Backbone as ProteinMPNN parsed JSONL, in Angstrom:
{"seq_chain_A": "XXXXXXXXXXXXXXXXXXXXXXXXXXXXXXXXXXXXXXXXXXXXXXXXXXXXXXXXXXXXXXXXXXXXXXXXXXXXXXXXXXXXX", "coords_chain_A": {"N_chain_A": [[-39.291, -5.761, -20.97], [-35.889, -6.895, -20.987], [-34.785, -9.806, -20.162], [-32.228, -11.034, -20.584], [-30.126, -9.565, -19.97], [-27.445, -9.881, -19.791], [-25.813, -10.569, -21.787], [-25.394, -8.267, -22.948], [-23.663, -6.895, -21.761], [-20.276, -5.414, -21.471], [-16.953, -7.199, -21.417], [-15.263, -5.554, -19.773], [-16.889, -4.331, -17.907], [-18.434, -6.458, -16.727], [-16.021, -7.644, -15.171], [-15.822, -5.737, -13.497], [-18.388, -5.444, -12.089], [-17.98, -8.244, -11.106], [-15.864, -7.885, -9.436], [-16.761, -5.93, -7.837], [-18.7, -7.611, -6.291], [-17.143, -9.18, -5.021], [-15.86, -7.825, -3.653], [-17.357, -6.409, -1.753], [-18.399, -8.871, -0.266], [-15.917, -9.475, 0.761], [-15.575, -7.068, 2.667], [-18.204, -7.58, 4.415], [-17.319, -10.013, 5.507], [-15.165, -9.34, 6.854], [-16.319, -7.263, 8.71], [-18.147, -9.124, 9.983], [-16.142, -10.733, 11.269], [-14.852, -8.868, 12.997], [-16.725, -8.242, 14.61], [-16.836, -10.594, 15.914], [-14.522, -11.051, 17.286], [-14.646, -8.943, 19.091], [-16.685, -9.699, 20.516], [-16.288, -11.983, 21.756], [-14.686, -14.119, 24.475], [-11.466, -14.31, 25.547], [-9.028, -16.406, 26.615], [-6.498, -15.197, 27.331], [-6.275, -11.897, 28.186], [-5.128, -10.09, 26.541], [-5.412, -10.936, 23.986], [-7.456, -10.196, 22.62], [-7.082, -7.499, 21.801], [-4.661, -7.927, 20.212], [-5.521, -9.543, 18.157], [-7.439, -7.842, 16.968], [-5.595, -5.804, 16.055], [-4.188, -7.496, 14.225], [-6.147, -8.071, 12.568], [-6.592, -5.52, 11.371], [-4.271, -4.892, 10.226], [-3.377, -7.12, 8.709], [-5.385, -7.594, 6.454], [-6.739, -10.169, 4.598], [-5.291, -12.372, 5.177], [-5.045, -12.061, 8.158], [-7.872, -12.467, 8.577], [-8.293, -15.243, 7.952], [-6.393, -16.673, 9.559], [-7.117, -15.889, 11.927], [-9.675, -17.126, 12.229], [-8.979, -19.691, 12.089], [-7.313, -20.093, 14.246], [-8.063, -18.957, 16.294], [-10.39, -20.069, 17.742], [-9.537, -21.939, 19.481], [-8.504, -20.474, 21.446], [-10.306, -19.467, 22.994], [-12.577, -18.66, 25.787], [-14.795, -21.111, 26.649], [-18.152, -20.865, 27.447], [-20.456, -22.663, 28.24], [-22.343, -22.945, 30.19], [-23.534, -20.523, 30.955], [-26.026, -19.913, 29.975], [-27.519, -21.922, 31.537], [-29.999, -22.443, 33.426], [-30.572, -24.212, 34.919], [-29.105, -25.001, 37.245]], "CA_chain_A": [[-38.196, -5.973, -20.076], [-35.004, -7.802, -21.541], [-34.079, -10.526, -19.14], [-31.005, -11.314, -21.071], [-29.239, -8.073, -20.352], [-25.966, -9.832, -19.497], [-25.364, -10.407, -23.277], [-25.045, -6.851, -23.683], [-22.572, -6.231, -20.895], [-18.859, -5.573, -21.961], [-16.185, -7.42, -20.415], [-14.703, -4.676, -18.746], [-18.135, -3.978, -17.199], [-18.685, -7.567, -16.309], [-15.055, -7.907, -14.626], [-15.999, -4.473, -12.384], [-19.246, -6.131, -11.456], [-17.432, -9.18, -10.271], [-14.825, -7.124, -8.435], [-17.275, -5.314, -6.567], [-19.305, -8.469, -5.583], [-16.068, -10.099, -4.301], [-15.159, -6.481, -2.499], [-18.32, -6.556, -0.775], [-18.44, -9.971, 0.378], [-14.903, -9.306, 1.611], [-16.195, -6.465, 3.523], [-19.031, -8.147, 5.167], [-16.771, -11.313, 6.256], [-14.144, -8.477, 7.748], [-17.04, -6.686, 9.819], [-18.292, -10.281, 10.992], [-14.65, -11.148, 12.14], [-14.225, -7.848, 13.878], [-17.69, -8.285, 15.846], [-16.775, -11.921, 16.69], [-13.461, -10.66, 17.999], [-15.094, -7.864, 20.149], [-17.64, -10.166, 21.516], [-15.544, -13.211, 22.436], [-13.833, -13.973, 25.499], [-10.031, -15.014, 25.353], [-7.975, -16.902, 27.752], [-5.659, -14.092, 27.689], [-6.993, -10.439, 27.938], [-4.488, -9.237, 25.568], [-5.487, -11.562, 22.627], [-8.609, -9.472, 21.944], [-6.251, -6.391, 20.932], [-3.747, -8.559, 19.26], [-6.534, -10.037, 17.224], [-7.907, -6.56, 16.454], [-4.416, -5.3, 15.361], [-3.922, -8.494, 13.29], [-7.152, -8.049, 11.496], [-6.329, -4.43, 10.724], [-2.637, -4.827, 9.346], [-3.071, -8.162, 7.499], [-6.739, -8.079, 6.163], [-7.165, -11.23, 4.123], [-4.663, -13.207, 5.806], [-5.431, -12.009, 9.317], [-9.204, -13.256, 8.735], [-8.139, -16.522, 7.742], [-5.629, -17.035, 10.478], [-8.104, -15.657, 13.056], [-10.869, -18.12, 12.037], [-8.339, -21.277, 12.143], [-6.641, -20.45, 15.653], [-8.689, -18.23, 17.736], [-11.414, -20.835, 18.569], [-8.725, -22.78, 20.521], [-7.763, -19.48, 22.551], [-11.68, -18.607, 23.715], [-13.114, -19.59, 26.918], [-16.097, -21.543, 26.32], [-19.234, -20.371, 28.492], [-21.339, -23.245, 27.677], [-23.062, -22.937, 31.155], [-23.956, -19.09, 31.173], [-27.362, -19.969, 29.927], [-27.883, -23.122, 31.942], [-30.465, -21.871, 34.338], [-31.199, -25.314, 35.884], [-27.775, -25.515, 37.978]], "C_chain_A": [[-37.097, -7.135, -20.609], [-34.565, -8.512, -20.386], [-32.667, -11.002, -19.196], [-30.117, -10.372, -21.288], [-27.694, -8.461, -20.315], [-25.236, -10.105, -20.779], [-24.803, -9.156, -23.704], [-23.778, -6.105, -22.795], [-21.176, -6.37, -21.504], [-18.153, -6.407, -20.89], [-15.737, -7.019, -19.363], [-15.78, -4.421, -17.62], [-18.526, -5.44, -16.319], [-17.447, -7.962, -15.137], [-15.43, -6.548, -13.215], [-16.917, -4.84, -11.562], [-19.035, -7.452, -10.312], [-16.635, -8.662, -9.048], [-15.683, -6.724, -7.244], [-18.018, -6.271, -5.844], [-18.389, -9.024, -4.461], [-15.757, -8.949, -3.134], [-16.149, -6.54, -1.141], [-18.423, -7.554, 0.143], [-17.107, -9.996, 1.408], [-15.304, -8.43, 2.91], [-17.076, -6.837, 4.689], [-18.428, -9.176, 5.881], [-15.689, -10.231, 7.208], [-14.996, -8.227, 9.029], [-17.53, -7.985, 10.68], [-17.136, -10.95, 11.973], [-14.435, -10.037, 13.276], [-15.544, -7.972, 14.898], [-17.313, -9.616, 16.708], [-15.669, -11.423, 17.425], [-13.719, -9.929, 19.396], [-15.957, -8.431, 20.98], [-17.292, -11.344, 22.271], [-14.644, -12.739, 23.505], [-12.746, -14.87, 25.516], [-9.736, -15.141, 26.823], [-7.075, -15.866, 28.433], [-6.129, -12.815, 27.357], [-6.31, -9.782, 26.937], [-4.604, -9.573, 24.193], [-6.461, -10.655, 22.022], [-7.763, -8.325, 21.235], [-5.51, -6.788, 19.9], [-4.49, -9.164, 18.073], [-6.972, -8.967, 16.363], [-6.811, -6.071, 15.452], [-3.944, -6.31, 14.053], [-4.98, -8.334, 12.228], [-7.12, -6.743, 10.597], [-5.212, -4.286, 9.815], [-2.613, -5.868, 8.595], [-4.662, -8.442, 7.156], [-7.082, -9.233, 5.823], [-6.439, -12.226, 4.85], [-4.963, -13.445, 7.195], [-6.76, -12.842, 9.636], [-8.833, -14.545, 8.814], [-7.388, -17.241, 9.022], [-6.609, -17.0, 11.808], [-9.045, -16.859, 13.379], [-10.379, -19.665, 12.174], [-7.685, -21.138, 13.81], [-7.495, -19.978, 16.454], [-9.72, -19.52, 18.331], [-10.725, -21.735, 19.667], [-8.393, -21.539, 21.502], [-9.149, -18.765, 23.255], [-11.943, -19.654, 24.644], [-14.88, -19.884, 26.331], [-17.201, -21.275, 27.304], [-20.277, -21.222, 28.186], [-22.513, -23.225, 28.85], [-23.836, -21.198, 31.667], [-25.363, -19.191, 30.853], [-28.126, -21.223, 30.462], [-28.749, -22.58, 33.241], [-31.136, -22.946, 35.505], [-30.045, -25.906, 36.613], [-28.111, -25.996, 39.297]], "O_chain_A": [[-37.506, -8.296, -20.629], [-33.941, -7.859, -19.55], [-31.998, -11.312, -18.211], [-29.45, -10.193, -22.307], [-26.81, -7.684, -20.675], [-24.031, -9.855, -20.815], [-23.96, -8.984, -24.584], [-23.152, -5.084, -23.081], [-20.908, -7.441, -22.046], [-18.534, -6.424, -19.72], [-15.676, -7.604, -18.282], [-15.409, -4.322, -16.45], [-18.93, -5.292, -15.166], [-17.859, -8.591, -14.163], [-15.153, -6.779, -12.039], [-16.683, -4.736, -10.358], [-19.573, -7.658, -9.224], [-16.806, -9.025, -7.884], [-15.494, -7.013, -6.063], [-18.138, -5.978, -4.655], [-18.733, -9.268, -3.305], [-15.474, -9.197, -1.962], [-15.849, -6.666, 0.046], [-18.537, -7.255, 1.332], [-17.161, -10.411, 2.565], [-15.362, -8.942, 4.028], [-16.778, -6.48, 5.829], [-18.933, -9.38, 6.985], [-15.54, -10.554, 8.386], [-14.707, -8.695, 10.13], [-17.373, -7.987, 11.901], [-17.254, -11.495, 13.07], [-13.897, -10.323, 14.346], [-15.287, -7.767, 16.084], [-17.456, -9.694, 17.928], [-16.019, -11.356, 18.603], [-13.202, -10.196, 20.481], [-16.152, -7.934, 22.089], [-17.896, -11.685, 23.288], [-14.056, -11.665, 23.631], [-12.941, -16.085, 25.504], [-9.998, -14.443, 27.802], [-6.913, -15.68, 29.639], [-6.407, -12.615, 26.175], [-6.895, -8.84, 26.402], [-4.131, -8.883, 23.289], [-6.265, -10.34, 20.849], [-7.824, -8.298, 20.006], [-5.556, -6.231, 18.802], [-3.897, -9.217, 16.996], [-6.915, -9.09, 15.14], [-7.032, -5.944, 14.248], [-3.408, -5.855, 13.042], [-4.667, -8.467, 11.044], [-7.48, -6.733, 9.42], [-5.252, -3.629, 8.775], [-1.83, -5.779, 7.65], [-5.164, -9.483, 7.582], [-7.86, -9.724, 6.641], [-7.187, -13.134, 5.212], [-5.142, -14.585, 7.624], [-6.875, -13.641, 10.564], [-9.076, -15.075, 9.898], [-7.811, -18.321, 9.434], [-6.788, -17.961, 12.556], [-9.164, -17.424, 14.467], [-11.129, -20.63, 12.325], [-7.631, -22.158, 14.496], [-7.733, -20.646, 17.46], [-9.629, -19.779, 19.531], [-11.356, -22.182, 20.625], [-7.896, -21.939, 22.554], [-9.094, -17.731, 23.921], [-11.754, -20.869, 24.589], [-15.749, -19.163, 25.84], [-16.79, -21.736, 28.368], [-21.257, -20.597, 27.78], [-23.648, -23.492, 28.456], [-24.541, -20.986, 32.653], [-26.052, -18.448, 31.552], [-29.196, -21.566, 29.96], [-28.029, -22.258, 34.187], [-31.844, -22.728, 36.488], [-29.915, -27.129, 36.663], [-27.231, -26.439, 40.035]]}, "name": "protein", "num_of_chains": 1, "seq": "XXXXXXXXXXXXXXXXXXXXXXXXXXXXXXXXXXXXXXXXXXXXXXXXXXXXXXXXXXXXXXXXXXXXXXXXXXXXXXXXXXXXX"}
């Protein structure tokens, strides 16, 4: 088995493989963002719907904006697992 098969890949195939890896990473990050939106508790109940619509219609920019702005809009429930109250 030749371990140096990369030398035999044409530049077009390499670009296709690279694009496929980037697209898969983008898809995984999109799913992680969607799950985080659904599981989060926001201060305003309408923000969940707004963030989901933002994620759907402004894919890459919407994900970046969500991870920058949304942490300040979430309710922090640090005491939900504290059983020693």
